[in-house]
C-alpha positions as CSV (number, residue, x, y, z in Angstrom):
1,M,17.3,1.1,9.8
2,I,16.1,3.5,7.1
3,Q,14.7,6.7,8.4
4,G,13.6,9.8,6.2
5,T,13.6,13.6,6.6
6,T,10.0,13.6,5.5
7,S,7.1,11.3,4.5
8,D,7.7,9.9,1.0
9,A,11.6,10.6,1.2
10,G,11.9,7.1,-0.4
11,K,12.2,5.0,2.9
12,S,10.1,2.0,1.6
13,T,11.7,2.1,-1.9
14,L,15.3,2.1,-0.5
15,A,14.5,-0.5,2.1
16,A,12.8,-2.7,-0.8
17,G,16.1,-2.2,-2.8
18,L,18.6,-3.2,-0.1
19,C,16.4,-6.3,0.5
20,R,16.7,-7.3,-2.9
21,V,20.5,-6.8,-3.2
22,L,21.0,-8.9,-0.1
23,Y,18.6,-11.4,-1.3
24,R,20.7,-11.7,-4.5
25,R,23.9,-12.1,-2.8
26,G,22.4,-15.1,-1.0
27,A,21.9,-13.5,2.5
28,R,18.9,-14.5,4.7
29,V,17.2,-11.0,4.9
30,A,13.9,-9.9,6.0
31,P,12.0,-6.4,6.2
32,F,10.7,-5.0,9.5
33,K,8.8,-1.9,10.4
34,P,7.8,-1.4,13.8
35,Q,4.9,0.8,13.3
36,N,3.0,1.5,10.0
37,M,-0.1,3.8,9.2
38,A,-1.6,2.9,5.9
39,L,-4.7,1.7,4.3
40,N,-2.9,-0.7,1.9
41,S,-2.2,-3.8,3.7
42,A,-1.7,-7.4,2.8
43,V,-2.7,-10.9,4.3
44,T,0.3,-12.9,5.8
45,V,1.3,-16.5,5.5
46,D,0.4,-16.8,9.3
47,G,-3.1,-15.3,8.8
48,G,-2.3,-11.7,9.9
49,E,-2.6,-8.3,8.3
50,I,0.6,-6.0,7.7
51,G,1.3,-2.9,5.7
52,R,1.6,-3.3,1.8
53,A,5.0,-2.0,1.8
54,Q,6.5,-4.5,3.9
55,A,4.8,-7.4,1.9
56,V,6.5,-5.7,-1.3
57,Q,9.9,-5.9,0.9
58,A,9.3,-9.6,1.8
59,Q,8.9,-10.2,-1.8
60,A,12.2,-8.5,-2.7
61,C,13.6,-11.0,0.0
62,G,12.1,-14.0,-1.5
63,L,9.8,-14.4,1.5
64,E,6.3,-14.8,2.2
65,P,5.2,-11.9,4.4
66,H,4.8,-12.6,8.1
67,S,2.9,-10.6,10.7
68,D,6.2,-10.1,12.8
69,M,7.4,-7.9,9.6
70,N,5.1,-5.1,10.7
71,P,3.9,-5.7,14.2
72,V,1.8,-2.4,14.8
73,L,-0.3,-1.3,11.8
74,L,-2.8,1.5,12.1
75,K,-5.7,1.8,9.7
76,P,-7.1,5.2,10.0
77,T,-11.1,5.3,10.1
78,T,-11.3,9.0,10.7
79,D,-9.0,12.0,10.8
80,Q,-8.5,11.3,14.4
81,G,-8.9,7.7,15.0
82,A,-7.7,4.4,13.8
83,Q,-8.1,0.6,14.0
84,V,-5.1,-0.7,15.8
85,I,-3.5,-3.8,14.6
86,I,-1.0,-5.9,16.8
87,Q,0.9,-8.6,15.2
88,G,-1.4,-9.0,12.6
89,Q,-4.7,-9.0,14.4
90,A,-7.2,-6.0,14.9
91,R,-7.2,-5.5,18.4
92,F,-9.5,-2.2,18.9
93,N,-10.1,1.4,17.7
94,L,-8.3,4.4,19.3
95,E,-8.6,7.9,19.1
96,A,-5.0,9.6,18.4
97,G,-4.6,10.6,22.1
98,A,-5.5,7.3,23.4
99,Y,-2.9,5.5,21.2
100,H,-0.3,8.1,22.0
101,A,-0.7,6.7,25.5
102,Y,-0.9,3.0,24.3
103,K,2.5,3.0,22.7
104,A,4.3,2.2,25.6
105,T,2.4,-1.0,25.6
106,A,2.7,-1.5,21.9
107,M,6.7,-1.4,22.0
108,H,6.4,-4.7,23.8
109,A,4.9,-6.4,20.8
110,V,7.5,-4.4,18.5
111,M,10.5,-5.9,20.6
112,D,8.9,-9.3,20.7
113,S,8.5,-9.5,16.8
114,W,12.1,-7.9,16.3
115,Q,13.9,-10.6,18.4
116,R,11.9,-13.6,16.6
117,L,13.1,-12.3,13.3
118,A,16.6,-11.3,14.6
119,A,16.8,-15.0,15.7
120,Q,15.8,-16.3,12.2
121,Y,17.8,-14.0,9.7
122,D,21.2,-12.8,8.9
123,S,20.1,-9.2,8.3
124,L,17.0,-7.2,9.0
125,I,16.0,-4.0,6.8
126,V,14.0,-1.9,9.0
127,E,11.9,1.1,7.8
128,G,10.9,4.1,9.9
129,A,7.8,6.2,9.6
130,G,7.5,9.6,8.7
131,S,10.5,11.7,10.1
132,P,12.4,11.3,13.4
133,A,12.2,14.9,13.8
134,E,8.4,15.0,14.5
135,I,9.1,16.3,18.1
136,N,5.5,16.2,19.0
137,L,5.4,12.4,18.7
138,R,8.9,11.7,20.5
139,A,7.4,10.6,23.7
140,N,7.1,6.8,23.7
141,D,8.1,6.6,20.0
142,I,8.2,3.2,18.7
143,A,8.4,4.1,14.8
144,N,11.8,6.0,14.5
145,M,14.6,6.7,17.0
146,G,12.8,5.3,19.9
147,F,13.0,2.0,18.4
148,A,16.3,2.5,16.9
149,E,17.8,3.1,20.6
150,E,15.9,0.2,22.0
151,A,17.0,-2.3,19.5
152,D,20.5,-0.5,19.1
153,V,20.5,-0.4,15.2
154,P,22.3,2.0,13.1
155,V,20.5,4.4,10.8
156,L,20.6,5.5,7.4
157,L,18.8,9.0,6.7
158,V,17.2,9.5,3.3
159,A,16.0,12.7,1.8
160,D,14.2,13.7,-1.4
161,I,16.1,16.3,-3.5
162,D,13.1,16.3,-6.1
163,R,11.1,18.2,-3.8
164,G,13.6,20.8,-2.7
165,G,15.4,21.8,0.2
166,V,17.4,18.9,0.7
167,F,20.1,20.2,2.8
168,A,17.8,22.0,5.0
169,H,15.8,18.8,5.5
170,I,19.0,16.9,6.6
171,V,20.7,19.5,8.8
172,G,17.3,20.5,10.4
173,T,16.5,16.9,11.1
174,L,19.9,16.5,12.9
175,A,19.3,19.7,14.9
176,L,15.9,18.3,16.4
177,L,17.6,15.1,17.4
178,S,19.3,14.1,20.8
179,A,23.2,13.6,20.8
180,S,22.8,9.8,21.1
181,E,20.4,9.8,18.3
182,R,22.6,11.8,15.8
183,D,25.5,9.6,16.8
184,R,23.4,6.6,15.5
185,I,22.9,8.2,11.9
186,V,25.8,6.5,10.0
187,G,25.3,8.6,6.7
188,F,22.8,10.2,4.2
189,V,21.3,8.7,1.1
190,I,20.0,11.6,-1.3
191,N,17.2,10.2,-3.3
192,R,15.5,11.1,-6.7
193,F,18.4,13.2,-8.2
194,R,18.1,14.5,-11.7
195,G,20.9,16.3,-13.6
196,D,24.7,16.7,-13.5
197,I,26.1,15.2,-10.4
198,A,29.1,17.7,-10.6
199,L,26.8,20.5,-10.0
200,L,25.6,19.0,-6.7
201,Q,29.0,18.0,-5.6
202,P,29.8,21.5,-3.6
203,G,26.6,20.8,-1.8
204,L,27.5,17.1,-0.8
205,D,31.0,18.5,0.2
206,W,29.5,21.2,2.5
207,L,27.0,18.6,4.1
208,V,29.9,16.4,5.0
209,Q,31.8,19.2,6.6
210,E,28.8,20.7,8.3
211,T,27.6,17.5,9.9
212,G,31.0,15.2,10.0
213,K,28.8,12.4,8.4
214,P,29.1,10.7,4.8
215,V,27.0,10.8,2.1
216,I,26.6,7.3,1.2
217,G,24.9,7.7,-2.1
218,V,23.0,9.7,-4.5
219,V,20.2,7.8,-6.2
220,P,18.9,9.1,-9.5
221,F,15.5,9.5,-10.3
222,L,14.1,6.3,-11.7
223,H,11.7,7.1,-14.5
224,G,8.9,4.5,-14.8
225,L,10.1,2.4,-11.6
226,H,7.1,0.8,-10.0
227,I,7.2,-0.2,-6.4
228,E,3.7,-0.6,-5.0
229,A,2.8,2.6,-2.8
230,E,2.6,2.4,0.8
231,D,-0.4,4.5,0.9
232,A,-0.3,7.6,-1.2
233,I,-2.4,7.7,-4.5
234,P,-0.7,7.8,-7.7
235,R,-2.5,10.7,-9.4
236,D,-0.9,11.1,-12.8
237,P,-1.7,8.8,-15.8
238,V,1.2,6.5,-16.5
239,S,0.8,7.6,-20.1
240,A,-1.2,9.9,-22.4
241,D,-0.8,7.6,-25.2
242,A,-3.6,7.9,-27.7
243,D,-3.5,4.4,-28.7
244,K,-4.9,3.2,-25.3
245,K,-8.0,1.1,-26.2
246,M,-9.8,1.3,-23.0
247,R,-10.7,4.1,-20.3
248,I,-11.1,2.8,-16.7
249,I,-11.8,5.2,-13.7
250,A,-12.0,4.8,-10.1
251,P,-13.2,7.5,-7.4
252,V,-10.7,8.5,-4.9
253,L,-12.7,7.8,-1.6
254,P,-11.7,9.7,1.7
255,R,-11.0,6.4,3.1
256,I,-9.9,4.4,0.1
257,S,-8.0,1.1,0.9
258,N,-5.7,-1.1,-1.0
259,H,-5.9,0.9,-4.1
260,T,-2.8,-1.2,-5.2
261,D,-5.4,-3.3,-6.5
262,F,-5.3,-1.2,-9.5
263,D,-1.7,-1.1,-10.3
264,A,-2.2,-3.8,-12.9
265,L,-4.8,-1.6,-14.6
266,R,-2.8,1.6,-14.3
267,L,0.4,0.2,-15.7
268,H,-1.3,-1.8,-18.5
269,P,-0.2,-0.6,-22.0
270,Q,-3.7,-0.7,-23.5
271,V,-5.5,1.0,-20.7
272,D,-6.0,4.5,-19.6
273,F,-6.5,4.3,-16.0
274,R,-7.5,7.4,-14.0
275,F,-8.0,8.0,-10.3
276,I,-10.8,10.8,-10.2
277,G,-11.0,13.1,-7.1
278,L,-14.5,13.7,-5.7
279,N,-14.3,17.3,-7.0
280,E,-13.3,16.5,-10.4
281,A,-15.8,16.1,-13.3
282,I,-16.4,12.3,-13.8
283,P,-15.3,11.6,-17.3
284,P,-17.0,8.9,-19.7
285,A,-15.5,5.4,-19.4
286,D,-15.6,1.8,-20.3
287,L,-15.2,0.5,-16.9
288,I,-16.0,2.2,-13.5
289,V,-14.1,0.3,-10.5
290,L,-15.3,1.1,-7.0
291,P,-12.3,0.5,-4.4
292,G,-12.1,-0.6,-1.0
293,S,-12.8,1.4,2.0
294,K,-12.0,1.6,5.8
295,S,-15.2,3.6,6.3
296,V,-17.6,2.2,3.9
297,R,-20.9,4.1,4.7
298,A,-19.0,7.3,5.3
299,D,-17.5,6.9,1.8
300,L,-20.7,5.9,0.3
301,D,-22.1,9.2,1.5
302,F,-19.4,10.9,-0.3
303,L,-20.1,9.3,-3.3
304,R,-23.7,10.2,-3.4
305,A,-22.7,14.1,-2.4
306,H,-20.3,14.1,-5.5
307,G,-22.9,12.6,-7.8
308,W,-21.2,9.2,-8.6
309,D,-24.5,7.2,-7.9
310,Q,-26.0,9.2,-10.8
311,A,-22.8,8.9,-12.9
312,I,-22.8,5.1,-12.3
313,R,-26.6,4.6,-13.4
314,R,-26.0,6.9,-16.7
315,H,-22.8,4.7,-17.2
316,L,-25.0,1.5,-16.9
317,R,-27.6,2.9,-19.2
318,Y,-25.0,3.3,-21.9
319,G,-23.7,-0.3,-21.6
320,G,-20.8,0.3,-19.3
321,K,-19.5,-2.1,-17.0
322,V,-18.8,-1.7,-12.9
323,I,-16.7,-3.8,-10.7
324,G,-16.8,-3.3,-6.9
325,I,-14.0,-4.6,-4.8
326,C,-14.4,-5.2,-1.1
327,G,-15.9,-1.9,0.2
328,G,-16.8,-1.1,-3.2
329,F,-18.7,-4.4,-3.6
330,Q,-20.7,-3.7,-0.3
331,M,-21.9,-0.4,-1.9
332,L,-23.4,-2.1,-4.7
333,G,-26.1,-3.9,-2.3
334,H,-29.4,-2.5,-1.0
335,A,-27.9,-1.7,2.5
336,L,-25.0,-1.6,4.9
337,H,-25.4,-2.4,8.7
338,D,-22.8,-1.5,11.4
339,P,-24.4,-2.6,14.5
340,F,-21.3,-2.4,16.7
341,G,-20.0,0.9,15.3
342,L,-17.0,-0.6,13.9
343,E,-16.3,1.9,11.2
344,G,-18.0,4.9,12.9
345,A,-21.6,5.7,14.4
346,A,-23.6,2.3,14.8
347,G,-26.4,2.4,12.3
348,S,-27.3,1.4,8.9
349,S,-27.2,3.2,5.3
350,A,-29.0,2.6,2.2
351,G,-26.7,1.1,-0.6
352,L,-26.5,1.9,-4.3
353,G,-29.2,-0.7,-4.8
354,F,-27.6,-2.5,-7.9
355,L,-27.2,-6.0,-6.5
356,E,-29.9,-7.9,-4.4
357,M,-27.9,-8.4,-1.1
358,E,-27.1,-6.7,2.2
359,T,-24.0,-6.4,4.2
360,V,-23.5,-6.5,8.0
361,L,-20.1,-5.7,9.6
362,E,-19.3,-8.2,12.2
363,Q,-16.5,-7.9,14.7
364,E,-14.2,-10.7,13.7
365,K,-12.1,-9.7,10.6
366,T,-11.5,-12.1,7.5
367,L,-8.2,-12.5,6.6
368,R,-7.5,-15.0,4.1
369,R,-5.2,-15.7,0.9
370,T,-6.6,-17.6,-1.6
371,E,-7.0,-18.7,-5.3
372,G,-9.6,-20.0,-7.8
373,K,-11.2,-19.6,-11.0
374,L,-12.9,-16.4,-12.4
375,V,-16.5,-17.8,-13.3
376,L,-17.0,-15.4,-16.7
377,A,-13.9,-16.9,-18.2
378,D,-12.7,-20.1,-16.2
379,V,-9.5,-18.7,-15.7
380,P,-7.2,-18.8,-12.5
381,V,-7.5,-15.8,-10.1
382,S,-5.5,-15.2,-6.9
383,G,-5.5,-12.8,-4.2
384,Y,-6.5,-12.3,-0.4
385,E,-9.5,-11.0,1.6
386,I,-9.4,-8.2,4.4
387,H,-13.0,-7.4,5.5
388,M,-15.4,-7.3,8.4
389,G,-18.4,-7.4,6.1
390,V,-20.5,-10.5,5.6
391,S,-22.9,-10.1,2.7
392,T,-25.9,-12.1,1.9
393,G,-28.9,-12.1,-0.6
394,A,-29.8,-13.5,-3.8
395,A,-27.2,-11.6,-6.0
396,L,-24.7,-14.1,-4.5
397,Q,-26.2,-17.2,-6.2
398,R,-24.5,-16.3,-9.2
399,P,-21.0,-15.8,-7.9
400,A,-18.0,-13.9,-9.6
401,V,-15.3,-16.2,-8.5
402,L,-15.0,-19.9,-7.3
403,L,-12.5,-19.9,-4.6
404,E,-10.8,-22.6,-2.2
405,S,-13.2,-21.4,0.5
406,G,-16.2,-21.5,-2.0
407,A,-18.3,-19.6,-4.4
408,E,-17.6,-15.8,-3.8
409,G,-18.9,-12.4,-4.9
410,A,-21.8,-11.7,-7.6
411,L,-22.2,-11.2,-11.2
412,S,-25.3,-9.3,-12.1
413,D,-27.9,-11.1,-14.4
414,D,-27.3,-8.6,-17.2
415,G,-23.6,-9.2,-17.0
416,Q,-22.8,-5.5,-16.7
417,M,-21.6,-5.6,-12.9
418,L,-19.2,-7.7,-11.0
419,G,-18.6,-7.8,-7.3
420,T,-16.1,-9.6,-5.1
421,Y,-14.2,-9.5,-1.6
422,L,-11.0,-10.6,-3.7
423,H,-8.1,-8.2,-3.5
424,G,-5.7,-8.7,-6.2
425,L,-8.2,-9.5,-8.7
426,F,-6.4,-8.1,-11.7
427,D,-3.1,-9.3,-10.8
428,H,-3.1,-12.6,-12.5
429,P,-2.4,-12.1,-16.2
430,Q,-5.0,-14.4,-17.5
431,A,-7.6,-13.0,-14.9
432,C,-6.8,-9.4,-15.9
433,A,-7.2,-10.0,-19.7
434,A,-10.4,-11.9,-19.3
435,L,-11.8,-9.0,-17.2
436,L,-10.8,-6.5,-19.5
437,A,-12.2,-8.3,-22.4
438,W,-15.4,-8.5,-20.5
439,A,-15.2,-4.9,-20.2
440,G,-14.9,-4.4,-23.9
441,L,-11.3,-4.7,-24.7
442,E,-11.1,-5.7,-28.1
443,V,-7.5,-6.8,-28.9
444,E,-6.1,-10.2,-29.8
445,D,-3.9,-10.4,-27.0
446,A,-4.6,-8.3,-23.9
447,T,-2.4,-10.5,-21.6
448,F,0.0,-8.4,-19.2
449,D,1.8,-9.8,-16.6
450,Y,1.9,-7.4,-13.8
451,R,3.7,-9.7,-11.5
452,Q,6.6,-9.9,-13.7
453,L,6.7,-6.1,-13.9
454,R,6.9,-6.0,-10.0
455,E,9.9,-8.4,-10.1
456,A,11.6,-6.5,-12.8
457,G,11.1,-3.4,-10.9
458,L,12.8,-4.7,-7.7
459,D,15.8,-5.8,-9.9
460,R,16.2,-2.6,-11.5
461,L,16.0,-0.8,-8.2
462,A,18.6,-3.0,-6.7
463,D,20.9,-2.5,-9.7
464,T,20.5,1.2,-9.3
465,L,21.4,0.9,-5.5
466,E,24.5,-1.5,-6.4
467,A,25.9,1.3,-8.7
468,H,25.2,4.3,-6.6
469,L,25.7,3.6,-3.0
470,D,29.1,3.5,-1.3
471,W,29.3,-0.4,-0.4
472,A,32.6,0.0,1.7
473,V,30.5,1.8,4.0
474,L,27.3,-0.2,4.1
475,N,28.7,-3.8,3.8
476,P,30.1,-3.8,7.5
477,L,26.5,-2.6,8.6
478,L,24.5,-5.2,6.8
479,T,26.5,-8.3,7.3
């Protein structure tokens, strides 16, 4: 099990890399995360929903993602509440206090999924959540040491040296664990190191002497490595290259979900893609993309409060293009209705009014992996749907995509606006090229294979771990 001294210490990345190392060695290996809190999710082969990071780790193992790989997923709807997904299916919304009490019940689902996977695979790589030293959350813990103790698994503790204080993070974490939990930690991995390793060596020697535990590796900072984010928004442009041919922007909504939809744009060599915070000036762009949202009506209020509705109207007047995905698609219609209070207080809100349609949130969630054709260019497209909204109206008579399940989405009569529930819209290289050409990218060949880039990133990560970890210590733990 990989646990971290902090959030974003590198747990997801290290787990993905170990998965790929073992997969390349021919092992039957699978990922596992007992509890995840994230708004980036993926649809599984068994029709469930798990955190995006575990889907990436499944890819590293050469597997289709399965709901057992992340049996508890929490999707925040407010600062104090979340939708609770158990073994792939949405069960209910709970406030933080109520979920804390529910964790003892959730542990049964965690161990049920763990035992099924353990019976199928030679090795399981487990990812913790946050830090095991969050003492306010230790009661009924199912995410870190509570699970490790129940399942009796060894733990690697990873710490991020790039943010500073790495030795304090490690020693402080150990100090807040029980004796049995400290004994469970077999060693440390120091992540994102830059510089001369010789200058770090005195600190490593001190750490070993102080804790009695080995440093199993120091992993270098991998510039340009792309592994899909578990939840954090990548804010900096990939490149400030003046030769970028097109600018695309997307608002950072308070409850933005599945923003990995835009990784293919953010990493495209000819695209200047920017996430724009709601307090930042809205710059000119060729294409505005409205992302998914876990609380569409509340996020629509934020958009209006920060002037995005007027910015989009101005953008359209000057010939710009707009794409709405999932919640962003719903926002483009005339109205959004939440009669059951699934994403907040029950009620209705006016949409942006660009498309002749309305959306009603229904209690049964659509979870579907699918493929088909992009209407505007008759090229392949593939992805997945995760939504509770059902949209109806005249705009849907001119669909954006033709999927296995039927016509879906909408393309406006003037050709300036496209909306769809399909996540992963830009991942297929031909679909991405066609959409960028529709938005005005004038180059002979705009094809960019994002899926190939993901595979190359996993292999680069595995190569790095092969070179920088102490496999004499690790191998007996992994087989």
